[in-house]
C-alpha positions as CSV (number, residue, x, y, z in Angstrom):
1,X,107.6,160.3,-5.8
2,X,104.3,158.6,-5.1
3,X,103.2,155.7,-7.2
4,X,100.2,156.2,-9.5
5,X,96.8,155.0,-8.5
6,X,95.8,152.0,-10.7
7,X,92.2,151.1,-11.2
8,X,91.6,147.4,-11.0
9,X,88.4,147.2,-13.0
10,X,87.3,144.1,-11.2
11,X,83.5,143.7,-10.9
12,X,82.3,143.9,-7.3
13,X,79.9,141.5,-5.8
14,X,76.4,143.0,-5.2
15,X,74.6,139.9,-3.9
16,X,75.4,136.8,-1.9
17,X,74.6,133.3,-3.1
18,X,72.8,131.1,-0.6
19,X,75.9,129.2,0.4
20,X,77.8,132.5,1.0
21,X,74.8,133.7,3.1
22,X,75.3,130.5,5.2
23,X,78.9,131.4,5.5
24,X,78.0,134.9,6.7
25,X,76.1,133.4,9.6
26,X,79.0,131.1,10.5
27,X,81.5,134.0,10.4
28,X,79.2,136.1,12.5
29,X,78.8,133.4,15.1
30,X,82.6,133.0,15.2
31,X,82.8,136.7,16.2
32,X,83.5,138.5,13.0
33,X,82.0,142.0,12.6
34,X,79.8,142.9,9.7
35,X,82.4,145.1,8.1
36,X,85.0,142.4,8.3
37,X,82.7,139.9,6.6
38,X,82.0,142.5,3.9
39,X,85.7,143.1,3.3
40,X,86.3,139.4,3.0
41,X,83.7,139.2,0.2
42,X,84.5,142.6,-1.3
43,X,80.8,143.5,-1.0
44,X,78.9,146.4,0.5
45,X,78.3,145.9,4.3
46,X,74.6,146.5,3.6
47,X,74.4,143.1,1.9
48,X,75.8,141.4,5.0
49,X,73.3,143.3,7.1
50,X,70.4,142.2,4.9
51,X,71.5,138.5,5.4
52,X,71.8,139.0,9.2
53,X,68.4,140.7,9.4
54,X,66.9,137.9,7.3
55,X,65.8,140.2,4.5
56,X,67.9,138.3,2.0
57,X,68.3,134.5,1.8
58,X,65.7,133.5,4.3
59,X,66.6,130.1,5.6
60,X,70.3,130.6,5.5
61,X,70.4,131.0,9.3
62,X,68.6,127.6,9.8
63,X,71.0,126.0,7.3
64,X,74.0,127.3,9.1
65,X,72.6,126.1,12.4
66,X,72.0,122.7,10.9
67,X,75.6,122.5,9.6
68,X,77.0,123.3,13.0
69,X,74.5,121.4,15.1
70,X,73.4,124.7,16.7
71,X,69.9,125.8,17.5
72,X,68.8,128.8,15.3
């Protein structure tokens, strides 16, 4: 017999904080794919894409570069 499906009722993230957006850049530069980053944050991949296209959290790329000593 199969086990019943249990709904978790946990609220899902809809937006990144600025620090999370910086982490998105760091993860991307380390080679993670957008869908992997989204899965790690339990967020829609569109939110990751908006950060990487610099639609959301403008300046997060520069902050991530500053933290790693990398040129944005």
